[in-house]
N, C-alpha and C positions, 0 to 999 in steps of 0.2 A: 908689893901691892900699891896700886895707884889710888890716891885720894881723889875725892870729887867735891869740889866747892861749887855749889849751884849758883852762887851770887858773888863771883870774885871781885867785881867792880862796884858792887852796891846796887846794881840795877835789878829789878824784879821783872821777869817775863810773866805776862798774864797767861792763864790757862788757854785762852784762845790762841795766843802767839805760839805756845808750845804745841798745840794741836795742829796749827797751820804748818809749823816746821816739820812735824811728823808726817803730815799729809804730803807735803812737797817732797820730802825724802822718799816716801813710798812711791810717789809718781815717777820721780826721776829714776829710781832704782829699777822699777818694773819696766820702764821704757827701754832702759839699757840692757836688761837681762832677757827680755822677751825673745830676741832672735835665738839665743842659746837654748831657751826653753822649748821653742818650736823644734829645733834640731833634736833635742833630747827626746821629745815626745814621738817624733818620727822614728827614731831608733827603737823606742819601746814598743811601738805598734807594728814594727816590721817582724814578721814571723821567722824569716831567714836569719841566720847568724851574720854578724858583722865580720865578714871575711871576704877578702878579694878573690878567694878561690871558689866562692859560691856564686855561680852565674845567675841564680834566681834572685839574689839580693838586689834591691834597688839602691840602697845606700851602703857604701863600704867604709866610709870614714868621715870625719867632720868636715874637712875641706871639700871632699868630693860631694858630700850631701849639700853643703852650702852652695856650691856652684850649680848643682842640679836644680835645687829649689829656686835659685835666682833665675836660671835660664828658662825653666818650665813655667814658673808661676809669677815671676817678677819680685821686686823688692818688698812689696806689701805683704807677701806671703809670710815673711818673718814676724809679722805682727798679727797673724790670724788668731782670733780669740783673745785679743789684747784687752778689749774694753771691759769684759767682766772681771778679768784678773786685775786690771788697773783699779777698778772700783774697790775691790777687796784690798789691794795694797794701800790705797789712800786711807781707807778706814783703819786698817791694821796699823799703819804708821802713826796715825793720830792717837790711837788707843795706847800703843806701845810707849810713845813719848810722854803722854799724859800720865800713864801709870808709873813710869820711871821717876818723873818729877815729883809726883805726889808721894811715892814711897821713900824718896830720898829726903823729904821734908819731915818725915816721922821722927 
């Protein structure tokens, strides 16, 4: 088991600093994961099986789907629907970090 020392060097982070750290982590994480999320959703919405043998399937694999999305829609397609999800991730990160810090102080 790993121990957690919230103040190893004697400095105290304010609740605002903790919330900002959580928000930034949510922002960065969502921005990096968004392209993978778009590909996953495209696979989920496709009625045909993910198989090279199915000629009706638009996407057959991750690399093929990535290339096709990039060629047909451009690089910004990987961040479609990003803004609402980003807002959620920023708030979630702040709440998660604050909750953790407050609960470890109990």
